[in-house]
TORTIBA-74475 format. One line per field, with one value per residue (C-alpha): residue in three letters; x, y, z. Coordinates in nm, 4 decimals, decimal comma. Example, Ala and Ser with C-alpha at 12.3 -4.5 7.8 and 13.67 -1.06 7.14 Angstrom:
TORTIBA-74475
type	[Ala; Ser]
u	[1,2300; 1,3670]
v	[-0,4500; -0,1060]
w	[0,7800; 0,7140]
end
This chain:
TORTIBA-74475
type	[Met; Ser; Phe; Arg; Thr; Gly; Pro; Ser; Val; Phe; Lys; Asp; Arg; Gly; Lys; Val; Ser; Phe; Asp; Tyr; Val; Pro; Asp; Lys; Leu; Pro; His; Arg; Glu; Leu; Gln; Val; Asp; Arg; Leu; Phe; Ser; Ile; Phe; Arg; Pro; Val; Gly; Asp; Ser; Gly; Leu; Ala; Ala; Asn; Ala; Phe; Leu; Tyr; Gly; Ser; Val; Gly; Thr; Gly; Lys; Thr; His; Thr; Ala; Lys; Arg; Phe; Cys; Glu; Asp; Phe; Arg; Leu; Tyr; Ala; Asn; Lys; His; Gly; Arg; Gly; Phe; Asp; His; Val; His; Val; Asn; Cys; Arg; Gln; Lys; Met; Gly; Asp; Asp; Ala; Val; Leu; Leu; His; Ile; Leu; Lys; His; Phe; Asp; Ala; Arg; Phe; Pro; Asp; Arg; Gly; Phe; Ser; Ile; Pro; Glu; Lys; Leu; Asp; Ser; Leu; Arg; Lys; Trp; Leu; Glu; Lys; Gln; Gln; Val; His; Leu; Thr; Ile; Ile; Leu; Asp; Glu; Val; Asp; Val; Leu; Leu; Lys; Lys; Ser; Gly; Ser; Asp; Leu; Val; Tyr; Thr; Phe; Ser; Arg; Phe; Gly; Glu; Glu; Ala; Gly; Lys; Gly; Asn; Val; Ser; Met; Ile; Leu; Ile; Ser; Gln; Arg; Arg; Asp; Ala; Ile; Asp; Arg; Leu; Asp; Ala; Ala; Ala; Thr; Ser; Thr; Phe; Arg; Arg; Thr; Asn; Ala; Val; Glu; Phe; Pro; Lys; Tyr; Ser; Glu; Glu; Glu; Leu; Ala; Asp; Ile; Leu; Lys; Ile; Arg; Val; Ala; Leu; Ala; Phe; His; Pro; Gly; Thr; Val; Asp; Asp; Lys; Ile; Val; Gly; Leu; Ile; Ala; Asp; Ile; Ala; Ser; Asp; Tyr; Gly; Asp; Ala; Arg; Tyr; Ala; Ile; Asp; Leu; Leu; Glu; Gly; Ala; Gly; Ala; Ala; Ala; Asp; Ala; Glu; Ile; Ala; Gly; Glu; Val; Gly; Pro; Glu; His; Val; Arg; Val; Ala; Lys; Ala; Gly; Val; Thr; Gln; Ser; Asp; Leu; Gln; Glu; Arg; Leu; Ala; Glu; Met; Asp; Arg; Asn; Gln; Arg; Leu; Val; Leu; Leu; Gly; Ile; Ala; Arg; Lys; Ile; Arg; Lys; Lys; Thr; Tyr; Ile; Thr; Thr; Gly; Asp; Ala; Glu; Glu; Ala; Tyr; His; Val; Val; Cys; Glu; Glu; Phe; His; Glu; Lys; Arg; Arg; Ala; His; Thr; Gln; Phe; Trp; Lys; Tyr; Leu; Gln; Asp; Leu; Asp; Ala; Met; Gly; Leu; Ile; Asp; Ala; Lys; Lys; Ser; Gly; Glu; Gly; Val; Val; Gly; Lys; Thr; Thr; Met; Ile; Ser; Leu; Pro; Gly; Val; Pro; Ala; Lys; Val; Leu; Ala; Asp; Asn; Ile; Glu; Ser; Thr; Leu; Lys; Arg; Arg; Lys; Ala; Met]
u	[13,3524; 13,1813; 12,8192; 12,5831; 12,4590; 12,2643; 12,0314; 11,7685; 11,3960; 11,4036; 11,4916; 11,4224; 11,3461; 11,2958; 10,9614; 10,8192; 10,9600; 10,7286; 10,8665; 10,8053; 10,5045; 10,3903; 10,2775; 9,9284; 9,7235; 9,4563; 9,1161; 9,1808; 9,0542; 8,7472; 8,9610; 9,2006; 8,9088; 8,7678; 9,1045; 9,1247; 8,7806; 8,8911; 9,2294; 9,1375; 9,1072; 9,4744; 9,5792; 9,3120; 9,3071; 9,5861; 9,3390; 9,4212; 9,2430; 9,2335; 9,1370; 9,1070; 9,1809; 9,0783; 9,0776; 9,2411; 9,6098; 9,7187; 9,4273; 9,6455; 9,5967; 9,9619; 10,0531; 9,7431; 9,8244; 10,1845; 10,0916; 9,8171; 10,0545; 10,3172; 10,0587; 9,8862; 10,2190; 10,1995; 9,8441; 9,9401; 10,2512; 10,0433; 9,8372; 10,1512; 10,1601; 10,4479; 10,3496; 10,5361; 10,4466; 10,6094; 10,5074; 10,5380; 10,4797; 10,3542; 10,4325; 10,7993; 10,8090; 10,6218; 10,5180; 10,4862; 10,8586; 10,9633; 10,6999; 10,8138; 11,1800; 11,1071; 10,9218; 11,2031; 11,4649; 11,2642; 11,3674; 11,7039; 11,8772; 12,1223; 11,8572; 11,9840; 11,8191; 11,8404; 11,8345; 11,5008; 11,1693; 10,8412; 10,7402; 11,0834; 11,0495; 10,7043; 10,8443; 11,1273; 10,8771; 10,6522; 10,9434; 11,0677; 10,7247; 10,6801; 11,0268; 10,9851; 10,6238; 10,5291; 10,2119; 10,2970; 10,0754; 10,1668; 10,0680; 10,0296; 10,0216; 9,8874; 9,7753; 9,5877; 9,9287; 10,0140; 9,6714; 9,6915; 10,0381; 10,0242; 9,6641; 9,5504; 9,7380; 9,9817; 9,7041; 9,5180; 9,8327; 9,8980; 9,5380; 9,5943; 9,9257; 9,9394; 9,6303; 9,8274; 9,8870; 9,5242; 9,5899; 9,6610; 9,9916; 9,9662; 9,7195; 9,6920; 9,6091; 9,5459; 9,5629; 9,4375; 9,3105; 9,0239; 8,7235; 8,6814; 9,0407; 8,9180; 8,7038; 9,0261; 9,0534; 8,9397; 8,6610; 8,8961; 9,0744; 8,7514; 8,6124; 8,8855; 8,8263; 8,5072; 8,3793; 8,2595; 8,6274; 8,6707; 8,7710; 8,7162; 8,9577; 8,7784; 8,9606; 9,0691; 8,8874; 9,0738; 9,0386; 9,1694; 9,4684; 9,5463; 9,5459; 9,7844; 10,0152; 10,0267; 10,1529; 10,4251; 10,5240; 10,5730; 10,7822; 10,9906; 11,0355; 11,1914; 10,9363; 10,8212; 10,9321; 10,5902; 10,2813; 9,9144; 9,8555; 10,1098; 9,9493; 9,6129; 9,7455; 9,8925; 9,5758; 9,3700; 9,5793; 9,5831; 9,2114; 9,1278; 9,2590; 9,2063; 9,5635; 9,7745; 10,0832; 10,0652; 10,0139; 10,3186; 10,5269; 10,4278; 10,5268; 10,8681; 10,9181; 10,8261; 11,0757; 11,3454; 11,2660; 11,2951; 11,6319; 11,7538; 11,6946; 11,8202; 11,4895; 11,4635; 11,0910; 10,8488; 10,6453; 10,3606; 10,6022; 10,7928; 10,4686; 10,4090; 10,7601; 10,6885; 10,3522; 10,4722; 10,3853; 10,3760; 10,7021; 10,8396; 10,7452; 10,3940; 10,3480; 10,4666; 10,2259; 9,9372; 10,0336; 10,0524; 9,6858; 9,5760; 9,4928; 9,6895; 9,4474; 9,4262; 9,8054; 9,7984; 9,5451; 9,7503; 10,0715; 9,9105; 9,7976; 10,1393; 10,3130; 10,0609; 10,0503; 10,4273; 10,4586; 10,0970; 9,8813; 9,5669; 9,4614; 9,1143; 8,9577; 9,0043; 9,3791; 9,3901; 9,2045; 9,4276; 9,7374; 9,5858; 9,5496; 9,9176; 10,0263; 9,8108; 9,9862; 10,3270; 10,2515; 10,0537; 9,7382; 9,3882; 9,2387; 8,9055; 8,5928; 8,5187; 8,2702; 8,5272; 8,7977; 8,5688; 8,5281; 8,9068; 8,9243; 8,6644; 8,8618; 9,1852; 9,0080; 8,8657; 9,2144; 9,3469; 9,5993; 9,4321; 9,2001; 8,9118; 8,6747; 8,4343; 8,5746; 8,4864; 8,4358; 8,6355; 8,6018; 8,3496; 8,0959; 8,1457; 8,4417; 8,6380; 8,9827; 9,2439; 9,5417; 9,7917; 9,7359; 10,0438; 10,2952; 10,5311; 10,4454; 10,7959; 10,8096; 10,4677; 10,5485; 10,8840; 10,7231; 10,4363; 10,6702; 10,8895; 10,5864; 10,4477; 10,7810; 10,8454; 10,5048; 10,5640; 10,8988; 10,7455]
v	[10,2676; 10,3685; 10,3007; 10,5292; 10,3185; 10,3677; 10,1758; 9,9839; 9,9796; 9,6070; 9,3430; 9,0574; 9,1691; 8,8102; 8,8142; 9,0460; 8,8475; 8,6725; 8,3281; 8,3569; 8,1550; 8,2626; 8,0115; 8,1614; 8,3006; 8,5357; 8,5355; 8,2094; 7,9779; 7,8735; 7,7758; 7,5751; 7,3953; 7,3111; 7,1734; 6,9560; 6,8115; 6,7246; 6,5798; 6,4028; 6,0615; 6,0966; 6,0913; 5,8561; 5,5916; 5,6660; 5,7557; 6,0224; 6,3603; 6,6571; 7,0212; 7,3255; 7,6705; 7,9828; 8,3578; 8,6832; 8,7671; 8,8169; 8,6371; 8,3810; 8,0730; 7,9692; 8,0487; 7,8677; 7,5579; 7,5522; 7,6199; 7,3578; 7,0925; 7,1723; 7,1387; 6,8354; 6,6507; 6,6421; 6,5062; 6,2329; 6,1409; 6,0971; 5,8439; 5,6583; 5,7858; 5,9534; 6,2782; 6,5266; 6,8042; 6,9897; 7,3239; 7,3812; 7,7179; 7,6128; 7,9533; 7,9063; 7,5322; 7,5216; 7,1840; 6,8299; 6,7557; 7,0660; 7,0000; 6,6385; 6,7367; 6,9917; 6,7294; 6,4746; 6,7316; 6,7916; 6,4391; 6,4191; 6,7467; 6,5548; 6,4040; 6,4773; 6,7524; 6,5465; 6,1851; 6,0721; 6,0647; 6,1613; 5,7930; 5,7268; 6,0252; 5,9052; 5,5598; 5,7077; 5,9064; 5,6032; 5,3872; 5,6552; 5,6979; 5,3217; 5,2839; 5,5723; 5,4843; 5,8498; 6,0167; 6,3136; 6,6170; 6,8108; 7,1790; 7,2913; 7,6714; 7,8680; 7,5329; 7,6901; 7,7662; 7,3946; 7,2947; 7,5420; 7,4255; 7,0506; 6,9530; 6,7508; 6,4244; 6,4824; 6,5765; 6,2587; 6,0470; 6,1832; 6,1057; 5,7396; 5,6954; 5,3931; 5,2243; 4,9072; 4,8724; 4,9469; 5,2844; 5,6349; 5,7832; 6,1162; 6,3953; 6,7305; 7,0903; 7,2899; 7,6702; 7,9326; 8,2889; 8,1707; 7,9739; 7,8187; 7,6872; 7,3448; 7,3391; 7,2827; 6,9309; 6,6625; 6,4194; 6,1563; 6,4034; 6,5790; 6,2494; 6,2417; 6,6020; 6,6691; 7,0166; 7,0291; 7,0299; 7,3848; 7,6350; 8,0056; 8,2730; 8,6105; 8,9435; 9,0781; 9,3741; 9,6808; 9,5584; 9,2126; 9,3620; 9,5720; 9,2552; 9,0839; 9,3860; 9,4132; 9,0555; 9,1230; 9,4485; 9,2619; 8,9953; 9,2117; 9,5555; 9,6918; 9,8076; 10,1658; 10,2018; 10,1428; 10,2813; 10,1945; 10,4990; 10,3680; 10,0237; 10,1895; 10,3906; 10,0822; 9,8799; 10,1639; 10,1739; 9,7941; 9,7562; 9,8754; 9,5363; 9,3215; 9,2062; 9,1043; 9,0474; 9,4062; 9,5341; 9,3444; 9,4644; 9,8225; 9,7645; 9,6332; 9,9128; 10,1769; 10,0254; 10,0318; 10,3988; 10,4817; 10,3056; 10,4928; 10,8195; 10,6730; 10,7989; 10,5545; 10,5059; 10,4602; 10,7703; 10,8408; 10,9759; 10,6464; 10,4647; 10,7041; 10,6423; 10,2683; 10,3203; 10,5598; 10,4111; 10,7419; 10,8221; 11,1760; 11,2118; 11,0790; 11,3186; 11,6173; 11,5309; 11,5137; 11,8445; 12,0079; 11,9183; 12,1012; 12,4684; 12,6970; 12,6878; 12,3093; 12,3025; 12,5528; 12,3449; 12,0291; 12,2044; 12,3160; 11,9593; 11,8135; 12,0537; 12,0127; 11,6319; 11,5787; 11,4191; 11,3204; 11,0294; 11,2355; 11,6008; 11,7552; 11,9756; 12,2646; 12,1936; 12,1754; 12,5044; 12,6811; 12,5518; 12,6655; 13,0210; 13,0242; 12,9030; 13,1677; 13,4430; 13,2966; 13,2906; 13,6190; 13,4482; 13,5538; 13,2709; 13,1296; 13,0994; 12,7843; 12,6517; 12,6720; 12,5262; 12,2282; 12,1759; 12,1697; 11,8960; 11,6926; 11,7346; 11,6200; 11,3214; 11,2232; 11,2474; 11,0062; 11,2578; 11,2730; 11,0376; 11,2156; 11,0196; 11,0901; 11,0516; 10,7418; 10,6767; 10,8817; 11,2108; 11,4623; 11,5480; 11,4572; 11,5914; 11,4829; 11,3346; 11,3720; 11,1479; 11,1118; 10,7650; 10,7329; 11,0117; 11,1025; 11,4492; 11,5860; 11,4627; 11,6117; 11,9473; 11,9799; 11,9103; 12,1561; 12,4300; 12,3765; 12,3960; 12,7105; 12,8925; 12,7925; 12,9235; 13,2471; 13,3026; 13,2554]
w	[8,5316; 8,8553; 8,9394; 9,1290; 9,4198; 9,7380; 9,9662; 9,7732; 9,8498; 9,7679; 10,0216; 9,7758; 9,4215; 9,3134; 9,4938; 9,2244; 8,9335; 8,6885; 8,7781; 9,1531; 9,2727; 9,6221; 9,8833; 9,8886; 9,6014; 9,7361; 9,5654; 9,3836; 9,6577; 9,4565; 9,1581; 9,3787; 9,5413; 9,1986; 9,0841; 9,3952; 9,3297; 8,9741; 9,0732; 9,3957; 9,2180; 9,1189; 9,4842; 9,6112; 9,3362; 9,0890; 8,8150; 8,5578; 8,5551; 8,3183; 8,3626; 8,1385; 8,2840; 8,0947; 8,1544; 8,0511; 8,0875; 8,4474; 8,6135; 8,7902; 8,5720; 8,5470; 8,9081; 9,0358; 8,8293; 8,9535; 9,3169; 9,3077; 9,1721; 9,4365; 9,7144; 9,5608; 9,5608; 9,9420; 9,9307; 9,6837; 9,8823; 10,1991; 10,0052; 9,9013; 9,5444; 9,3643; 9,1952; 8,9788; 8,7368; 8,4484; 8,3028; 7,9269; 7,7611; 7,4189; 7,2709; 7,3576; 7,2853; 6,9572; 6,8204; 6,9538; 6,9274; 7,1270; 7,3955; 7,4378; 7,4522; 7,7269; 7,9310; 7,8948; 7,9940; 8,3110; 8,4137; 8,2370; 8,1533; 7,9311; 7,7054; 7,3503; 7,1472; 6,8276; 6,7188; 6,8626; 6,6770; 6,8435; 6,8966; 7,0497; 7,2811; 7,3900; 7,4575; 7,6654; 7,8719; 7,9227; 8,0415; 8,2785; 8,4412; 8,4820; 8,6326; 8,8773; 8,9637; 8,9484; 8,8254; 8,6027; 8,5497; 8,2360; 8,2359; 7,8737; 7,8942; 7,5957; 7,4599; 7,1679; 7,0095; 7,0168; 6,8858; 6,5971; 6,4953; 6,5521; 6,6164; 6,9177; 6,8607; 7,1468; 7,3896; 7,2925; 7,3310; 7,6811; 7,7766; 7,6849; 7,8698; 8,0969; 7,9554; 7,8896; 8,2619; 8,3394; 8,4966; 8,3779; 8,4871; 8,3030; 8,3804; 8,2073; 8,2850; 7,9680; 7,9951; 7,7514; 7,7450; 7,5257; 7,6464; 7,3022; 7,2800; 7,3844; 7,0700; 6,8734; 7,0146; 6,7721; 6,8610; 7,0061; 7,2335; 7,3312; 7,4568; 7,7235; 7,8278; 8,0146; 7,9416; 8,3007; 8,4009; 8,2703; 8,5408; 8,4786; 8,6059; 8,6115; 8,6077; 8,9449; 9,0994; 9,2257; 9,5860; 9,4961; 9,3150; 9,6241; 9,8386; 9,5962; 9,5895; 9,9693; 9,9907; 9,7319; 9,9062; 10,2342; 10,0594; 9,8254; 9,9870; 10,3032; 10,5609; 10,5162; 10,1531; 9,9918; 10,1646; 10,1120; 9,8896; 9,6407; 9,6522; 9,5905; 9,2961; 9,1267; 9,1909; 9,0445; 8,7263; 8,6821; 8,7586; 8,4069; 8,2922; 8,6042; 8,5447; 8,8461; 8,6333; 8,5102; 8,8652; 8,9926; 8,6956; 8,7822; 9,1441; 9,0437; 8,7912; 9,0480; 9,2910; 9,0236; 8,9484; 9,3186; 9,3357; 9,0271; 9,2155; 9,5472; 9,6815; 9,9703; 9,9159; 9,6288; 9,5401; 9,2973; 9,0382; 9,0389; 8,9593; 8,6697; 8,5408; 8,5472; 8,3800; 8,1136; 7,7780; 7,5940; 7,4169; 7,4026; 7,0362; 7,0968; 7,3860; 7,1849; 6,9049; 7,1499; 7,3101; 6,9671; 6,9115; 7,2299; 7,2641; 7,4953; 7,7873; 7,7849; 7,8123; 8,0981; 8,2908; 8,2334; 8,3379; 8,6625; 8,7344; 8,6505; 8,8892; 9,1703; 9,1582; 9,1383; 9,4832; 9,5313; 9,4233; 9,3565; 9,3704; 9,3861; 9,1206; 9,3642; 9,3797; 9,0002; 8,9525; 9,2030; 9,0198; 8,6887; 8,8250; 8,9266; 8,5825; 8,4082; 8,6050; 8,5193; 8,1467; 8,1472; 8,0302; 8,1345; 8,3377; 8,2308; 8,4481; 8,6484; 8,3927; 8,1141; 8,3418; 8,4107; 8,0369; 7,9969; 8,2628; 8,0768; 7,7528; 7,9161; 8,0711; 7,7317; 7,5786; 7,8421; 7,9754; 8,3162; 8,5003; 8,6745; 8,8959; 9,1802; 9,5326; 9,7294; 10,0960; 10,3442; 10,1585; 10,2865; 10,0168; 9,6547; 9,4665; 9,1613; 9,2222; 8,9500; 8,8766; 8,5940; 8,4462; 8,2327; 8,1857; 8,4727; 8,6069; 8,5526; 8,1920; 8,1262; 8,2884; 8,1081; 7,7700; 7,8237; 7,9448; 7,6408; 7,4092; 7,5736; 7,5699; 7,2093; 7,0975; 7,2888; 7,1142; 6,7675]
end
């Protein structure tokens, strides 16, 4: 078997992987500062601390917690204190037993999967921490899954670690998408968790997503393979959700699409390929619901935008005129054409928005939010020719 290969746009694809935690997290400085104010007693006095991070998917909760713990280790070490952390995804490690096993394997990869009860596992962890003289911060990600399945006993037990010795040697960072997840803690556990230690992670703005993407482009891609227009297009798409994870996934997917074509650089069409969530059958069903002129307008846009990020309404109308001549269809007046654009925008097949700064006057800029232009054009052409033959 031979493989079609060529130069890749990636210089280090691992830098756009989900597991990669960058050294700096732009637009999360306030959250990091808040975490430091909560955890400072851990480094200064060896006291335990707890925090609760909440926010939507892709708002940087997990990466911020991991990055903070890595950096806080240095602070604690300077104050003569050992510090370590372990991250547990409670959706993947469901239940108290699975969470404890994951934590123990962080210290001893050979710790047996079976044969130890929960109290025995807790005792093993306690002895290890006392022997190593290390303060452990446990990051319980998607903690509401654990609380729903097992209750808050384990959280409460961790909060009481080290009390016999007069000091706490376990801290916690709980993470959830839901602000009210902490309400699932029982009274005993809630007493150890100050509600004032909740840290909110708001959705990212389009500008903030662009800043994040530019950093990942510099880390992951060869110079000159991803320009600012592509970054802007991805940030625009992902800004509907404020989701950095989605934006980075789109960036990686667009790079993979460019490599598949041996294109040498990432173009708008590669972003659309990465974004495409509409299957062929779904697309054909949606096209079947449209009238002929709506399809002609959409075909003109798909052809015109193929290698561009955005086109103007003037570009779209000009392309519509060309398509009408090709298919021997009488073109409609500007007012009717504008209505077709509004219909297509409402259907989610195009994204039409007013131009921003840098464009003379006010015009409407059009982009394709989901379906790759070539896929869209091929399907419309097939539909139009099939109807004509009937």
